[in-house]
ROSE-4610 file (N, C-alpha, C; in Angstrom, 1 decimal, always signed):
// ROSE-4610
residu = [X/X/X/X/X/X/X/X/X/X/X/X/X/X/X/X/X/X/X/X/X/X/X/X/X/X/X/X/X/X/X/X/X/X/X/X/X/X/X/X/X/X/X/X/X/X/X/X/X/X/X/X/X/X/X/X/X/X/X/X/X/X/X/X/X/X/X/X/X/X/X/X/X/X/X/X/X/X/X/X/X/X/X/X/X/X/X/X/X/X/X/X/X/X/X/X/X/X/X/X/X/X/X/X/X/X/X/X/X/X/X/X/X/X/X/X/X/X/X/X/X/X/X/X/X/X/X/X/X/X/X/X/X/X/X/X/X/X/X/X/X/X/X/X/X/X/X/X/X/X/X/X/X/X/X/X/X/X/X/X/X/X/X/X/X/X/X/X/X/X/X/X/X/X/X/X/X/X/X/X/X/X/X/X/X/X/X/X/X/X/X/X/X/X/X/X/X/X/X/X/X/X/X/X/X/X/X/X/X/X/X/X/X/X/X/X/X/X/X/X/X/X/X/X/X/X/X/X/X/X/X/X/X/X/X/X/X/X/X/X/X/X/X/X/X/X/X/X/X/X/X/X/X/X/X/X/X/X/X/X/X/X/X/X/X/X/X/X/X/X/X/X/X/X/X/X/X/X/X/X/X/X/X/X/X/X/X/X/X/X/X/X/X/X/X/X/X/X/X/X/X/X/X/X/X/X/X/X/X/X/X/X/X/X/X/X/X/X/X/X/X/X/X/X/X/X/X/X/X/X/X/X/X/X/X/X]
num = [1/1/1/2/2/2/3/3/3/4/4/4/5/5/5/6/6/6/7/7/7/8/8/8/9/9/9/10/10/10/11/11/11/12/12/12/13/13/13/14/14/14/15/15/15/16/16/16/17/17/17/18/18/18/19/19/19/20/20/20/21/21/21/22/22/22/23/23/23/24/24/24/25/25/25/26/26/26/27/27/27/28/28/28/29/29/29/30/30/30/31/31/31/32/32/32/33/33/33/34/34/34/35/35/35/36/36/36/37/37/37/38/38/38/39/39/39/40/40/40/41/41/41/42/42/42/43/43/43/44/44/44/45/45/45/46/46/46/47/47/47/48/48/48/49/49/49/50/50/50/51/51/51/52/52/52/53/53/53/54/54/54/55/55/55/56/56/56/57/57/57/58/58/58/59/59/59/60/60/60/61/61/61/62/62/62/63/63/63/64/64/64/65/65/65/66/66/66/67/67/67/68/68/68/69/69/69/70/70/70/71/71/71/72/72/72/73/73/73/74/74/74/75/75/75/76/76/76/77/77/77/78/78/78/79/79/79/80/80/80/81/81/81/82/82/82/83/83/83/84/84/84/85/85/85/86/86/86/87/87/87/88/88/88/89/89/89/90/90/90/91/91/91/92/92/92/93/93/93/94/94/94/95/95/95/96/96/96/97/97/97/98/98/98/99/99/99/100/100/100/101/101/101/102/102/102/103/103/103/104/104/104/105/105/105/106/106/106/107/107/107/108/108/108/109/109/109/110/110/110/111/111/111/112/112/112]
x = [-71.5/-72.7/-73.3/-73.8/-74.2/-75.6/-76.4/-77.8/-77.8/-78.5/-78.6/-80.0/-80.1/-81.5/-82.2/-83.5/-84.3/-84.4/-83.5/-83.6/-84.9/-85.4/-86.5/-85.9/-86.3/-85.7/-86.8/-86.4/-87.3/-86.7/-87.5/-87.0/-86.9/-85.8/-85.5/-85.5/-85.6/-85.6/-86.2/-86.8/-87.3/-88.9/-89.5/-90.9/-91.6/-91.0/-91.6/-91.1/-90.7/-90.2/-91.1/-90.6/-91.5/-92.0/-91.9/-92.4/-91.4/-91.9/-91.0/-91.3/-90.3/-90.5/-89.3/-89.4/-88.4/-87.5/-86.2/-85.3/-85.4/-85.7/-85.8/-84.5/-83.8/-82.5/-81.6/-80.3/-79.2/-78.3/-78.0/-77.0/-75.8/-74.7/-73.6/-72.8/-72.8/-72.0/-72.6/-74.0/-74.7/-75.1/-74.9/-75.3/-76.8/-77.6/-79.0/-79.7/-80.9/-81.6/-83.0/-83.6/-85.0/-85.8/-86.8/-87.6/-89.0/-89.6/-90.9/-91.9/-92.7/-93.8/-93.3/-92.1/-91.5/-91.0/-91.2/-90.8/-91.5/-92.8/-93.6/-93.8/-93.6/-93.9/-94.8/-95.3/-96.2/-95.3/-95.4/-94.8/-95.9/-95.9/-97.0/-96.6/-97.5/-97.2/-98.2/-97.6/-98.5/-99.1/-100.2/-100.9/-100.0/-99.9/-99.2/-99.7/-99.1/-99.5/-99.1/-98.0/-97.5/-98.4/-98.8/-99.7/-100.9/-101.9/-103.0/-103.9/-103.8/-104.6/-104.0/-102.6/-101.9/-102.2/-101.9/-102.2/-101.0/-101.2/-100.2/-99.9/-98.6/-98.1/-97.4/-97.7/-97.0/-95.9/-94.7/-93.6/-92.7/-91.8/-90.9/-89.6/-89.0/-87.7/-86.7/-85.4/-84.4/-84.3/-83.9/-83.6/-82.2/-81.6/-80.3/-80.2/-79.2/-79.0/-78.9/-78.3/-78.2/-79.5/-80.6/-81.9/-82.7/-82.1/-82.8/-82.0/-82.7/-82.0/-82.6/-81.8/-82.3/-83.1/-84.2/-85.1/-84.6/-84.3/-83.9/-85.0/-84.7/-85.8/-86.3/-85.4/-85.8/-86.7/-86.2/-86.9/-87.9/-87.7/-88.6/-88.3/-87.2/-86.7/-85.6/-85.4/-84.2/-82.9/-81.9/-80.7/-79.5/-78.3/-77.1/-76.7/-75.8/-75.3/-73.8/-73.3/-71.9/-71.5/-70.2/-69.7/-68.9/-69.0/-68.1/-67.8/-66.7/-66.3/-66.9/-67.6/-68.2/-67.2/-67.6/-66.7/-66.1/-66.9/-66.4/-65.5/-65.3/-64.4/-65.2/-66.5/-67.2/-67.6/-67.7/-68.0/-69.6/-70.1/-71.6/-72.0/-73.2/-73.7/-74.5/-74.5/-75.3/-75.9/-77.0/-77.7/-77.0/-76.5/-75.7/-76.6/-77.9/-78.7/-79.0/-79.2/-79.6/-78.5/-77.7/-76.6/-77.1/-78.3/-78.8/-78.2/-77.9/-77.2/-78.2/-77.7/-78.5/-78.1/-77.3/-76.9/-75.4/-74.9/-73.5/-73.2/-72.1/-71.6/-70.6/-69.7/-68.7/-68.4/-68.1/-67.9/-66.6/-66.3/-65.0/-63.9/-62.8/-61.6/-60.9/-60.3/-59.6/-58.3/-57.9/-56.6/-55.5/-54.4/-53.3/-52.5]
y = [+22.7/+22.1/+21.2/+20.0/+19.0/+19.2/+20.0/+20.3/+21.5/+21.3/+22.3/+22.8/+23.9/+24.5/+23.5/+23.2/+22.3/+20.9/+20.6/+19.3/+19.1/+17.9/+17.6/+17.1/+17.8/+17.4/+17.1/+16.3/+16.0/+16.6/+17.2/+17.8/+16.6/+16.5/+15.4/+15.8/+17.1/+17.5/+18.9/+19.3/+20.6/+20.6/+21.7/+21.9/+21.3/+21.3/+20.8/+19.4/+18.7/+17.3/+16.5/+15.8/+15.0/+15.6/+16.9/+17.6/+17.5/+17.5/+17.5/+18.7/+19.2/+20.3/+20.5/+21.4/+21.7/+22.9/+22.8/+23.8/+25.0/+26.2/+27.4/+28.1/+28.2/+28.9/+28.3/+28.4/+27.9/+29.0/+29.1/+30.1/+29.3/+29.2/+28.4/+29.0/+30.3/+31.0/+30.7/+30.8/+30.5/+29.1/+28.3/+26.9/+26.6/+27.5/+27.4/+27.2/+26.6/+26.4/+26.9/+27.4/+27.8/+26.8/+26.2/+25.1/+25.5/+25.2/+25.6/+24.9/+25.8/+25.3/+24.8/+25.1/+24.6/+25.8/+25.8/+26.9/+28.2/+28.1/+29.3/+30.2/+31.5/+32.4/+33.6/+34.3/+35.4/+36.7/+37.6/+38.9/+39.9/+40.7/+41.7/+42.9/+43.4/+44.4/+45.6/+46.8/+48.0/+48.4/+49.0/+49.5/+50.6/+50.5/+51.5/+51.6/+52.4/+52.5/+51.2/+50.6/+49.4/+48.2/+48.2/+47.2/+47.8/+48.2/+48.9/+48.1/+46.7/+45.9/+45.8/+45.7/+45.5/+44.1/+43.8/+42.5/+41.6/+40.3/+39.3/+38.6/+38.6/+37.9/+36.6/+35.5/+34.3/+34.0/+33.7/+33.5/+32.4/+31.8/+30.8/+31.4/+30.8/+31.3/+30.2/+30.5/+29.5/+28.6/+27.3/+26.4/+25.8/+25.3/+24.8/+23.6/+23.5/+22.5/+21.1/+21.1/+19.8/+19.2/+19.9/+19.5/+18.9/+18.8/+18.3/+17.2/+16.3/+15.2/+15.2/+15.0/+14.9/+13.6/+13.7/+12.5/+11.8/+10.5/+9.7/+9.7/+10.0/+9.9/+8.5/+7.5/+6.1/+5.5/+5.7/+5.0/+5.9/+7.2/+8.2/+8.3/+7.8/+7.9/+8.9/+9.5/+10.3/+9.6/+10.2/+9.5/+10.5/+10.0/+10.8/+11.0/+12.0/+12.3/+12.1/+11.5/+11.4/+12.0/+12.1/+12.5/+11.4/+11.2/+10.2/+10.7/+10.1/+10.4/+9.4/+9.9/+9.0/+8.5/+7.6/+7.0/+8.0/+9.0/+10.0/+11.1/+11.0/+12.0/+13.1/+13.1/+14.2/+13.8/+14.8/+14.6/+14.7/+13.7/+13.7/+13.5/+13.9/+13.6/+12.3/+11.5/+10.3/+10.0/+9.3/+8.9/+7.7/+7.7/+6.6/+5.4/+5.5/+4.4/+3.5/+4.2/+3.4/+3.5/+4.5/+4.6/+5.4/+5.9/+6.6/+8.0/+8.4/+9.7/+10.9/+12.0/+13.1/+14.3/+14.1/+15.1/+15.4/+16.0/+16.3/+17.6/+17.6/+18.7/+19.5/+18.8/+19.5/+18.6/+19.3/+18.6/+17.8/+17.0/+16.3/+17.2/+16.9/+17.7/+17.4/+18.5/+18.3/+17.7/+16.7/+16.0/+16.8/+16.9/+17.7/+17.0]
z = [-4.9/-4.4/-5.4/-5.0/-6.0/-6.4/-5.7/-6.1/-7.1/-8.2/-9.3/-9.5/-10.1/-10.4/-11.4/-11.1/-11.9/-11.3/-10.3/-9.7/-8.9/-8.8/-7.9/-6.6/-5.5/-4.2/-3.2/-2.2/-1.1/+0.2/+1.0/+2.3/+3.3/+3.9/+4.9/+6.3/+6.6/+8.0/+8.1/+9.2/+9.4/+9.4/+9.4/+9.5/+8.2/+7.1/+5.8/+5.5/+6.4/+6.2/+5.4/+4.3/+3.5/+2.2/+2.1/+0.9/-0.2/-1.4/-2.6/-3.4/-4.1/-5.0/-5.9/-6.8/-7.8/-7.3/-7.5/-7.1/-8.0/-7.4/-8.2/-8.3/-7.2/-7.2/-6.2/-6.4/-5.5/-5.1/-3.8/-3.3/-2.8/-3.6/-3.2/-2.0/-1.9/-0.9/+0.5/+0.6/+1.8/+2.0/+1.0/+1.1/+1.2/+0.5/+0.6/-0.7/-0.7/-2.0/-1.8/-2.9/-2.9/-3.6/-2.9/-3.4/-3.6/-4.7/-5.0/-4.1/-3.4/-2.5/-1.1/-0.8/+0.5/+1.3/+2.6/+3.5/+3.2/+3.1/+2.7/+4.0/+3.8/+4.9/+4.4/+5.4/+5.0/+5.2/+4.1/+4.2/+4.2/+5.3/+5.5/+4.7/+3.8/+2.9/+3.1/+3.3/+3.5/+2.2/+2.2/+1.0/+0.4/-1.0/-1.7/-3.2/-4.0/-5.4/-6.1/-5.7/-6.3/-5.9/-4.6/-4.1/-3.4/-4.2/-3.6/-2.6/-2.7/-1.8/-0.4/-0.4/+0.9/+1.4/+2.6/+3.2/+3.3/+3.2/+3.4/+2.1/+1.7/+0.6/+1.0/+0.4/+0.7/-0.2/+0.3/-0.6/+0.0/-0.9/-0.4/+0.1/+1.1/+1.6/+1.5/+1.4/+1.2/+2.4/+2.1/+3.2/+3.0/+4.1/+4.0/+3.1/+2.3/+1.2/+1.9/+3.1/+3.8/+4.2/+4.2/+4.6/+3.4/+2.2/+1.1/+0.4/-0.3/-1.0/-2.4/-3.4/-4.8/-5.0/-5.7/-5.9/-7.2/-7.1/-8.3/-9.3/-10.6/-11.6/-11.9/-11.6/-11.9/-10.8/-9.6/-8.5/-7.8/-7.8/-7.1/-5.7/-5.2/-3.8/-3.7/-2.5/-2.3/-2.4/-3.0/-3.2/-3.0/-2.8/-2.8/-4.2/-4.4/-5.8/-5.8/-6.9/-7.2/-8.5/-8.8/-10.0/-10.6/-11.9/-12.6/-14.0/-14.6/-15.9/-16.9/-17.9/-18.9/-19.8/-20.7/-21.6/-22.6/-23.0/-23.9/-23.2/-21.9/-21.2/-20.6/-20.7/-20.0/-18.6/-17.8/-16.3/-16.2/-15.4/-15.2/-13.8/-13.4/-12.1/-12.2/-11.1/-11.2/-9.8/-9.8/-8.5/-8.0/-6.7/-6.2/-6.0/-5.7/-5.4/-6.7/-7.8/-9.0/-10.1/-10.0/-11.0/-12.3/-12.3/-13.4/-13.5/-14.8/-15.0/-14.7/-14.1/-13.9/-14.7/-15.7/-16.7/-16.7/-17.8/-17.9/-17.2/-16.5/-15.8/-16.6/-17.2/-18.1/-19.3/-20.5/-21.7/-21.7/-22.6/-22.7/-22.9/-22.2/-22.3/-23.7/-24.3/-25.5/-25.3/-26.1/-25.9/-26.6/-25.9/-26.5/-27.4]
């Protein structure tokens, strides 16, 4: 999956369309991401020693990774992500719209 923890993403479809937030967690097996402040639901909690107040807790739920796009740090607009090899041989992610680097994915390979 091209989306990583810590990326700023924008929701492109669904009930929270247009909202932006930071990725908290990524589930590669299910293809879902947990975005800060997006897809909030209420969880009803019974009173207990652990939670003496009880009531409704608000929390984020995962959304499908195909419903979000990474926001380009240079332009501030949603963009697709690609991979390329840098001059030193390391692999990096980049924003396809502006070409700006989004960080190194793997270090340079050792030459035999």
